[in-house]
N, C-alpha and C positions, 0 to 999 in steps of 0.2 A: 504494500500500500504506500503510495507516494504521499507527501505531506499535504497536498491539496485535498486528498480524500480523508485525511485524519480529522476527526471532529474538533480537535484542539486548534486546527488552522482556522476553522470557522469562528472560534472564540476570539482569536487574534484579530481577524478581519473586523469582527463586531466590536472589538475593544471591550470585551465583556468583563466587568469588574468582579462578577461572581466567580470567575475562573481563576482569579489571582491567587487564591489559596491552594489551587490544585496543581499548577505547574508554572514553569518559566521556560522561555525559549532563548537559545543562543543563536547569534547571527555570525555565520562563518566568515563573512567578508569583513566584519569590523572587530570581531573578537569580544563582543559585549553580549550580555544577556538582559532580557526585559521580562516584565510581567505582561499578561495578555491585554490589560487595559492601558498599557503605556501609549502615550501620544507620540512616541517616536515614529519616524518614517517607516512605513510598512515595507519589510524586505521581501525579496522573492521567496516563494515557498521552498524552492530547492536549496536555498542558502541557510535554512534554519534547522536546528535539531532541538528536540524537546527534553526537558529534565523535570523530575518531580519536585526538586527543591533547589534553591539558590546554591546550597552547599555542593550538590552534584554538578551544577554548572561550573562553579569555581574549580572543582576538582578536575574538570575536563579542560581547564585552561581559560575559561571565559572570565571576564571581569564585569562588575555591574556598571552600566552606563550612568552618567551623571543624572540623567532623567530617571533611570531605574532607582537610583538611591533616593531621589525625591519621591518617587512613587511609593517606595517601601515606607518612607517616613509618613507620608500622608495616609497610607493604608493602616499603619500602626496606630496613628492618631484616631482614625475613623473607628477602628476596632475598639480602642480604649474608650471612646465616647459611647459606643453601643453597649459595652460591658458595664460602664458606669451607670447608664440608664437602666440596664437590667437589674443591677444591684439595688438601685433606688426603688424599683418596683418590688423586689423581694423584701426590702426593708419596710416599705410603707403599706403594702397590700394587706388587707385583713386576712385573705386567704392567698397564700403564695401562688402565682401563676405557674403553670407547667412549662415544660421545655418547648413544646410546640408553640404556645402562646408567646413566649419570650422570643423565640426565633422568628416568628411571623412579624412581630413588632420591629425586630432588628433588620428584617428584609433578607434573612439568610435561611438556608436549609437547617433543619434540626441538627443534622450531623455536623455541619460547618460551624454553627453557633456554639454547640457543645464543645467543640475542639478549641475555638477561639476563647470562650469563657474560661475554660480550664487552664489554657496557656497563660492567660493574664492574671487570674486570681489564685491559681493553684488548687482550686476546688471545682467540682462540678456544680452546675446550677442547683441540683438537688442537695448537694453537700453544703453549699452556701446558704440555702434556705433553711436547712437544719441548724446550722450554726447561728443564724439570725434568730430563729425560734428559741434556741437554747439560751441565748443571751437575754432575750425579752422575758422568758420565764424566770430566769435567775434574778433579773433586776426587779421584776414584779414581786417575787417572793421576798426579796430583800427589803422592798418598800412596804412590807407587811400587808400586801394585798392578800385576799383569800386565794386558795388554790384555784377556785373556779374563775375568779376575776383574772388571774394571771394567765390561765390557759386560753381564755377567750381573747385577751389582749394580744397574745402571741400568735393568734391565727388558727387555733384549733377550733373546729366547729362542733365537737362533741367530746364529752368526758372520756368515752371509751378510746377514741383515737389518741388522746393525750396520754392516758395511762399506759397504753401499749408502747408509747415512745418514751415514757418518763425515765426509765432506767438508762436508756441510751443518752438522753439529754442531760440528766442530772447525776447519774451514778447512784441514785437512791430514790426512795419514795418522795414525792413532792412535799408532803407534810413534814418529812424528816429534814429535807433540805431547808424548808422555811424555818425550821427550829434549829438551824445551824449544824445539821448533821446528826441530830439525835436519832438513836437506834441504828445508825449505820456503823459497820464494823471496819476498822482500818487495822490491818495486821502490819507489824513493822519489826525490824531488827537493826541493830547497830553493830558495825564491824570495823575493821581496819583495812586500809589499803595503802599503797605507796604515797598517796596524796593526803593521808591523815585519816580522820574518822569519816565513816560513810554510813548514812541511814537510808534504808530502802523500805518503802511502804507500799502496800497493795490494797486496793479496794476490791469490790466484787467484779469490777469491770477490767481491772488491770493495774499495772504499776502506776501509782499516782504521785510518788515523790522519790527522788534520788537526791539527797542532800550531802554536801561535803563540808568539812570544817576541821577545826582543831579540838573543839569541845563537844563530846557526845551529848552532854546535857543540853547544850544550846540547840543542837540539831533536833532533839526531842521537843524542846519548847517551840521551835519553828514549826514542827509538824502539828503541835497542839494549836498554834495560832492559825494554821491553814485549815484545820478541821476542829473548831472550838468545842463542838458538842458531840463529836463522834466518839464511839467506844474504841479506844486504842488498845490493841491486844498484842502483847509481846509474842515474838515468834516461837514456833516449835521447831523441831529438827527438820521437818519437811520444808519449812520456810527458809531455813538456813541454806538450803540448796539454791534457792532463788538469789539470795544475797551473794553467794559464791559465784553464781553466773554473772551477776552485775559487776562484781569485783574483777572477775576474769576479763570482762569487756573493757573495764577501765585500764587494766594492765596491758591488754593486747587489743586495741580497737579494731584491727583488721578482722577479728573473729566475728564481729557483728553482734547485735543483740536482738534476737528473735522472740520478743515478749510483747504481749498486748499492753498498750499504754492507755491510761485513763487521762485524757487531755481535757482540761477544764479552762477554756479561755474564750475570749470574744472571737467573732468571725475574723477580724483583722489579725489577732494574735495567732489563731490557728493557721492562717495563710502564711504568716511569717515562720512559724514552727515547721510547717511542711516544707517550705523553701530551705530551711536550715538542714533538714534531714536529707535533702538532695545534694548537699555539698559533699563531694567525695572525701574519703579518709585521706589525710595528707595534704588537703587543699584548704584554702581560705577564701573568703569573699568579704567585701566591704559592706558597711551598712547601706551605702548608696546602691551597690549592686543588688542587694537583696530587695531594696525598695523597687528597683527597676524590674526585677524578676516577677514581683507580685503585681505589677501594673500600677504602682503608686510611687513614681520616681521622686516626688517631693517629700515623701514621708519617711526619710531616713531617721529622723529623731524618734518617730513613733516605732520604727523598727527596733531601735535601741531600747526603747521602753518595753517592747514585747520580749526582747532577749532578757531584760532584767526581771520580767514576770515569770520566767520559766522556772518550774520546780523540779524539772527532770534533767539533772546534770548529765552530760555525756550522751544520754539517749536522745535528747533534743540538743544537738551540738552547737550551742551558742558560743562555745569557745573558739569556733572556726570563723567567727566574724571579727574583723579587724578594721582599723581606720583606713581611709583611702590611700594613705601613704605607706601602708603595710605595718605600721606600729600597732602594738597591743593597746587596747583600751580597757575600760573597766570590765570586771567579771564578778558576778554575784558571789562566787566562792573564792575570790582573790586572783589578782593578775598573775602571781607566781604559779598557781595551779594551772592557769590558762597556758602559760608558757611551757610548762612541763607536758601538758596534754598535747600541744602542737608539736613539740620536739619528738615526743613518743610516736605520734602518728606519722611524722615525716621519715622516721626510721623504718 
């Protein structure tokens, strides 16, 4: 099949912006590549070749044209605006709209919108809606609303749907969360590692705290502050295996930590924490880079605050975030521990 018979050629001729996320084309006579909607002069069909991504085009020796660079910037800005609008819908709607409704408003296919939304926020639309609901419920319960008021304000239209999701949203019964964790059980153990004292705590949903420090008693007080009315239960021998696994991960990060985590943060914090977990072992990223990755390039200070709110040392690797010049910045558990963790990972 020659290029003129390829449906992608028709998209180029039509300068179809909807095809921009599907492929790029390289022009053999100029050595540059463009997106289908590019306003560049239309080349001859026999002088082009197709690539799924810009990376593939560059690997084949093509470079982005000046116009293509502008096209990419405009496309990124357009996508960011669409996603920001979708986030506002999910935050403000009484009942969160579904994927098809969000995609229809954005003028994209469901598949394309889903991919763009996740690339920018780090969450799927459904995951973002769930995080928004979780935050609304928690804030409502903290403000002493009744459980019924909190669930309806968060967008649940029936008690049954809310209680089906309550454990995933809160990690405990809504009435217990409203009472500061009353009746919820948090198992914990304190041990030693090369970085000093370490406390590991686990709720019914997963590991909810990994704390580092010099004073074991202070770590326990920090856990009590985090769960002021929960029942804190000292570990048995079975739980000691869990803390041994976490300590092993601290000592040898390349081993990985395959444990369920109980994340309790705002939608923004969870986006940041997910981005941190995607930083490879032995690598670092700046606060500005993380802000860029989650689609909020001006929010680097909020990224730093989300790092400071992390209660899961090493599992959520906020130690891999540094200043733009590569220097180490503050770390909840001490800059020297941050330095040691990074040196260990680089080895």
